N, C-alpha and C positions, 0 to 999 in steps of 0.2 A: 503494499499500499504506500503511495506517495504521502510524503510528509502533510502537504498541504490538504490531501484528501481525509487524514488522519485528524488533523488540527479542526477541520471544519465539522467533522462528526461530532467532536466532543468539545468544542470552545464553550457552548451554551451551559453544558453540564459543568465544565470547571468555573465558568463565572457565576453561577447558581451557587457551587461550594464557597468561593470566595465571599460572596454576599451573605452566606449563612454563618461563616465563620466571625462576620463582624457584629452579628446579634447577640445581646446580653444573655438571653435564654438560650439555650441549645440541648435538644433532646440527645442522650449518649448513645443510645442506639444507632439513632439516624447517624451519628457520629463516626460510629463504629463502622457502618455500612460504606459511609463516604470514604474512610480510610483503605478498605478492602478495595474498594473501586479505583481509588487513585493510584493505590500501589499496583493494581494490575495494568492500568495504563503506563504508570512508570517504568516496570519490567520491560513492556513492549517497546517504549521509547529508547530504554537502555540498550534493547538488543538491536534495533534498527537505525535509530537516530543519535547515536552516542554523543557525537559533538556538534549536535544542533541544539539552537536555543530552545525547544520546547522539552528536551530533557532536563535541562537545568530549571524550567519553569516547574515541570511538574514534580522534579525532587524539590524544590522549596515550597511548594503548595502541600506535598505530603508531609514536611517537617511542620508547618504550620497546624495541620492537622492533628499529627501526632501529639505536638505539643498541647494543644487545646484539649487532647483527649486525656492527658495525664493530670491536667490541671486540676488541683483540688482532688485529686482521684485517692481515695482511702483504701489500700489493700487489707485483704483479711489475711490470718496467719497462713491460710492455705495457699495463697496467692504470693506470698513472701517466699514460700518453700520452693516455688518454681526457679527461682535462682540455683536451688541445689539439686532439684529434679530434673529441669530442663535445660536452662542456659549452659550451667559449667558442664554437663556431659556432652551437649552440643558442641561446645567450644574445644573441649578436649578431644572429641572425635575430629573436627577439622584442623587442628593443630598437634595431632599425635604423632608426627615427624618431630617436632621440638620437643615433646615428652621423651621419644625414645632417645633423643641425641642429648637431652640433659641426663636420663638415667646411665648413658654410656658415658658422660663425662664423669658423672660421680663416681661410678664403679671403677672407672680406670684411676682416677684420683684415690679411692681408697685402696686399690692394689700397689699403688705407689708409695703410699703411707705404710703400709704393712711391708714390703720390700725394704724401702728404706730404713725402717726400724731393725730388720732381720739382719741388714748390713752393718748399720751404724747404730749401736745400743743408744748412744747419745741423742740420737735423733728426736725420740719423744720428749726429752729434756727440753728440745728448742721449739718444739710444736705446742707440747702442753704447759709449758712453764715450768721453771724451777720447783717454785713454791707448792704447785698443784702436786708434781711428782713426789716431793719430800713427803706431803700429807699422806697419800695414796701407800707411799712405801712402810710410813708409820703405821696405817692402818692394817696393812698385810701382816706385819711382825705383831700387832696387836691381835691378831687372829680375826678380824672384822673387814676384808677387804672393801665392800661395799658400805661402810661407814659413812662416807660421804653423802647419800642419799637419806640418812637418818639425823643429819645435823640440823636441820632448820624444822620449824612447825611446817605441817602439811600444806595449810592454806597459804602461807608466806612463800614457801618454796613453789606452789603451784602458780602462784600470780606472777613471782619474779620471771619463772621459765616460760609462762606463756606471754608475757610481754618481751621477752628476750628473743623468741622463736618468731613473734609477727613482724617484730622490727627487723630481723635478719631477711624473712620473706618479702618485707617491702622493701628492704634495700636490693635486694634481688630483682623485683619488679622495676623500681625505680632505675637501678642500673641498666636497663634495657635500652634507654634513653639514649645511652653512650654507644649504638649499635651492638649490644649485647656483650661488649668486652668485658665490663664490670661484672655481669651476671656470671659468665665463664669462670672468672677470677673466683668470684666467692663460692662457684661451686667447687672449683678445685681445692680452694681452702678448707672448707667446711669437710671434703672428702678426704683428704689427705689427713685430718685432724682425727675423724673418726677411726680410719685405718691404723693411725699410731696409738690412739687410745687402746683399741681393742688388741693389737698385737702387745701392748706392755703388759697385761695381764697374762698372754701366752708364755711371755719370758718367767713368769714364776708359776708355770702349770697351773693356771686358774682359768683357763679359757671356758669351761663349762659353768662354773659358776658366774663369772663375768658375763656370759651370753645371755644366761637365764634372766639375769637382772638387768642388765642394760637395755635388751631389746624388748622389755615390757612394754615400756614407752617409746624406745627409740624406733620400733617397727612404723608406728605412725607417724612419729615427728621426722623421721628421715625420708619416707615416702611424701610427706607435705612438702618438705623443702626440696625434693627432687621435683615436684609439680610446680613449686613455685620459681625453680630455675627454669622449667619449662616457660612458665608466665613472662618472665624476663626476656627470653629468646623470641617469644612471639611478639613482644614490645619492639625489640629492635627489629625485627624482620620488616616492619613496616618501612623504616628508613633504607634497608638494605635492598629490599625486592618489592618495589612497589606494584609490580605487573602491569596491568591497564590501567591503574588508578594514579593520580598524581601522587607525588611523594607525601604531601600533606595529606591528602584522603587516605593514604596508605596507613600512615602514621597513626591517624585519628582511629581509625578500624582497629588497627593491632593493638593499640594503647588500651581502648575499650575493653577488648578482649582479654588483654593480660590482667586489668584490674579486676575485671568480672572473676577471673580465675582466682585472684587473691582472695576476693571477697570470700569465695566458697572455701577456701582453706582455713578460714578463721575458725570455724566451730571444731576443725581436726585438730589444729594447735592447741585449742583449749582442753579436748579431751585428752591429747597426748600429755598435756602438763598436769592434767588430773591425775593420770596414771602414774607418772613420776613422784607427784607428791604424796600420792596416799595408798599405791600398791608395790612401787619398785622397793619401798625401804622394808617390805615383808619377806624377808630372805629365807624365814624360817618354814614357806610353804613349801610342798612336796614338788619335786623338780618336773613329775608329770603334767600337774595342774599348772605351772607356770609355763611349761613349754606348750601345752594346749592353748593358752591364753595368746603366747605369741604366735602361733598358728592363726588363731582365730582372727586377730588382729592384722596378717599378713593378708589373710582371705577377704577381710574387709577394705584394706587399701587396693589389692587388684581388683575386686569386684567393683569398687565405686570409679577409681580412676581409668581401669581398662575396660572390664566385661560390660558395663552399663552402658558406654558409650557406644561401644561395639553392637551391643544388643539393640539400641534405641536406632541405630544407623542401618541395621539389617531390617530393621520393621518400617523403615521409610518415615522416620519421625522428624528428618533434617534435610529433607529434600529441596523446599522450597524457602529456608531460612535466609538465606542471603538476599532473596528477591526482595524481602519485606523489610529491608534495612537503607532507610533514605541516607544519600551520602550527603556531605556538608556542600553547601553551595560557595562556589566561588567568591572570595570575597570582593566586594565593591569597592571603587576609588573612595578614599577619605573625605568627607565634604569638609570645606572650609567656609561655607556660608550658610551656617545652620547654628543655633544657639543651643550650647550644651550646658549640663550641669557637671559637676566633678567628676562622677561616676564615668560618664560619655567620654569626658576628656581624658582620662586615664586610660580607658578602653583604646581610644585612638592613639595614645602614646605607645602603647603595646604593639598596636596594629603597626604603625609605621616603623618600629624595630625588628618586626618580622618581615615587613614588605621592603625594607632597604638594607638587609644585614651588612652588607660590604661597606655601606657608608657608615653604619652605627656599630654594629656588634664587631665585625671584622677590624674596622679601624680602631675600635675601642682596645681590641687585642693587640693589634699592631702597635699603638702607643704605649700600652702596658711594656711591651718588649722593650719599648725605647727607654723607659723608666728602669727597667731591670738593669740595662746596660750603664745605665747612671749610678745605680746603687753599687756596681762592682767597681766602677771608675772611682766613687766617693772613698769606698772602703779601701781601695787600694793607697790612696794617699793620706787616709785618716780622717777625711772631712765629712764621713757620713755616719750613719747609726748602724747598729749590728741587729738582726732578727734572731730570735731564740733558735738554738738549736744544742743537741747533746745526744750524743753517741748515736748517729746514723739515722735520727728522726727530727723532724721539724714540725710543729704543731701549727697549723695557719692560724694566725691571729690578727684580724684586720685592724683591732684595736691598737696592736701594738706598732703597726705601720702608721697610723694616724698620729701615734703620740710622739713618734720619730720623727714625723714631717714637718721639720721646723728650720726656717731660715737659719736660726743660730746654731742648730746642731748640724745641720746638712744642708748647706745652700745650694749646690750643686742639685741634688735632689729635689729641693723645693722649688728652683729656678725650672728644671725641665717638667717636673709635674704640672707647674702653672703654664707652661707652654704647651703640653700636652691637652690640658683641659681646653685651651684656648683652639688647637686643631680640632678637637671633637666638636666643640660648638660650631665652628665653620662647618665641620661635617653634617652636623645635623641641619644646618640651614641648607647647604645643598640638598641635600636630602627632601626636605619640604619643597624646594624649587622642582624637583624632579617629580613630587608627587602631585603638585599644582598642574602638571602639564596633561594630567588624567582629570582634571576636574573640568566640570561642564560650564562653569564660569570662571572668565578671567581674573585673576588675583595680581594684584600689583606686586612686582619685585625689584627689590633696590639692587644696588651695586656695591661692590667691596671696594674698600677704600683704607688708607694707610691709618689715619685717625682712628677710625673703626677698630682696627685689629689691635693697635696700641691700647686704646681704651679697652678693650675686651681682655687683654692682658693684664693689666692693671687689675680690673675686677676679679678675675681668678686667683691673682697673687693675694688680694685680699680677703678672699674667701679663705683661701688655704692660712692667711695669717690669723685670722680670727679663729679659726679651728684650733689652731696651735694654743692660741691666747686664753680660749676658754676652756680648753682642758676636758675634765668629764661633763661639762656642761655643753659641749659643743652640739648636742641634738637641738638645741635652740636655731643653729644654723639650717636644718633641714628644709624650710621655706625659703630659703635664699637663693638658690640654685633656680628654682621656679620663677622668682621674682627677676632674676637675670634674664631667663629666655624669655619672659614678659616683654620686658624693657627693649632687648636685643630685638625681638620680632617687630616691635613697633617702631625702631628706629632703621631696621632693613626694609620690611615690607611695607611700612606706613610711612614711611620719609619723615615721621615727627621726630624732635630733639628734646628740648627743654622740657616741653609740654607732655610728652610721654613719660619723661623721668618722673614729673610731678605727679602724673596719673598713676604709674606705679606705686608710688609712697602714699597714694591716697589709702585712707581707712579701708574701704570697702574691699581694695585689691590685696591689702595686707590680710584681712580676715579671710579671703578665699585662698590666699597662698598659705596661710597658717593652717587651714583644714585639708588642703590635700598636700601641704607639708608633713602632717601628722600621718598620712597614709603611705608617703614616701618612705617615712621613718620607719614605719612597720615592715614595708618590703625590704628595706635595705637590712633591716635586722635579719629578716629571714633568709636573706642571700648570705649574709655573714654565719648565720648558723648554720647553712649548707655548707660553705667553705670551709666550717670548722668541724663538719660532722665526720662519725667514722666512716662514712661512705667515700667521702671526697679522700680521707687519708689511706682506705684502700686502694684507691685507684692510683694516687701518688706512689705507694708502696709497689704496686703492681709493675709500674713503669721505670721503678729504680733498678731493675737487670739489666737495663740498658747502660747504666754508668758503670765506670770501673769501680770494684768492691773498697779501693783504700778510701780512708776516711777525708781525706782533703777532697776528693772528687765527689763523694755522698754530700760533703757540706754545701759545695758550690751546689748541686743540684737541688737539694732541699730547700737551700734559702732562696735559689732562684724562683722556683715553684712558688715559696710564699710570697716572695715579691711580686711575681706575675699575677697572682690570685687577688692579692690585696689591692693592689693596683686598678686591676680590672673591676673589682666590686666597686671602687671609686668612681671610674669611669662610666660604667653601667647605670649607676644612680644620677650621675651626672648629663647622662645624655636623656636620661628618662625625664628627669627633673627640667630640663630646657624644653623638652617636647611638651611637657605638660604648660609650661609658661606660654609657649607658643600657642598653643590650641586654646588657652586661655583669651590670647590677644585676639585671634581670629573671631571667637564667640561673642567678644565684647564689641569687636567691629561691627558684627551682624546685627547686634541689639540696639547699637546706637545709629547706624546708618542703614539697616536693612537693604542690603544689596541684593540679596536673594529674591526679596520681595519684589524690589522695584525691577529686576531683570525678568522676575515671572510676569510681572503685568506688562512689559512691553511684548511678551511673547504670546498674549491673549489673542487669538485670531489666527494663530499660524499654525501650520501642521508640517510635519517632517517630511522631507524628501530625500531622496540619494543624495545630494548635494545642497547643502545649505538649506533654509528656511524659504517657503512660499507662503502667500497670502491665500486664504480659503474665500 
């Protein structure tokens, strides 16, 4: 069927659907019927008109219907169980190759841990830690090798273990964002650790007692960790293998699948933690009963993670699931001629960073590299500050970077950082200019000037100087970059000078910048916590094998990474804040001058043609 015929046959139905969605009162049954019909049309358009506008139109309409269908919808307990009875088994079947790959990586790592412990008896000391090994040896000498499982009250022990396992699983899933490298690293690390731990008891002729004790809870726990590794691989597959989707669409689909798997694993981790806290400690129970419990747990894990998805797929439960999943609509150009609140401004700032990564994110990383070079040059002649480093490990602390960023302590690093913030601000303005080319309405663009650049350099240096002067009170400066972006945008795009500065310092602008500055402060804190997390530490440690093993080379590596991440956190925050100030300027211009309204009025009575506009 030709596309025009398909549209002509269904356009009246689609128009009725759009009109119905605008009503205040909607019948849920009719809405469900609409969703079924529109997804049928979407599946047809996806098959025959994949790159045509009707495909994207139907995808957007399907998303609108689905969002309205779920609005205010209360689920019963039986419907909540659908996640574990339908969604997770379906995703596990569709991503079964990732599950088998995760299982293979873990088994291979487990074997490496066993073989390494057999070859080198000190290997377990390095993997498990000297203190834990010493405690376990003491328990063995006292006649109770499994005393470690009896040391804490059951409830406290179960809660701590459940929290730890859920965090590790979440780290595996989040590591999939880094093209699954982090996921594989965590899988290998846990597999080697479990193998070394199990073989440690073999050396003391305690294999059977340790096996019957450890695997009472370990069967479900390790099975869930392997599935969590598969979830991380699924998340990363969207970046690596987008297939017929765009890379962004593929990542959105894969991330959704990975996190649904993670949600499905939470009850398994809670159950395994309950076993470890309340059952593992009872080593006096007969061997037969404990072995039967382990086999039952193994049957439960294999049955749910492997056999149930296979059985449901064999019965045809998953045949049309992919056709019912609307894809994200391609992002529209950012509007510069609409009035926006703080939430919309923040969303547009993030969209700008994603739409122009080479001007903002990549350039921010490049300028951070320049700062790292300045850091080592300053340290070579003793005019800089030293980041924390001790025994082959450096912990990323952005606060220590800001504390040392002082003109008195490190004039070279301070000056280079100020210059990099200037270049970053200019890159943000260039990205705004490129985005304006996609705008349906013309926006005035200014020109570069030497006084403009020199004034910008002075502003950036002043911000850094104030940050050092305020010390622990530097959080008061979080709104300042937004004010800088607001004023610079007025100068560059609005052609205003003294008046624009006075308007920037007006009470209303200060209040608005203060509110958005508080949000930016929270986002900056979250970024700092991420760089300071064990997930980032594991990633840094993973790449340390590329560095020669001598202490001097490791110090250079760890301090360079710490300086790079600390500077990048500052640059990312600065870029986001400048963008927020810029979009605040455009919103205020529309509120004051109504450019969009004026141009819309001028278009009344015209209709679009292939070239230009023509009067009706």
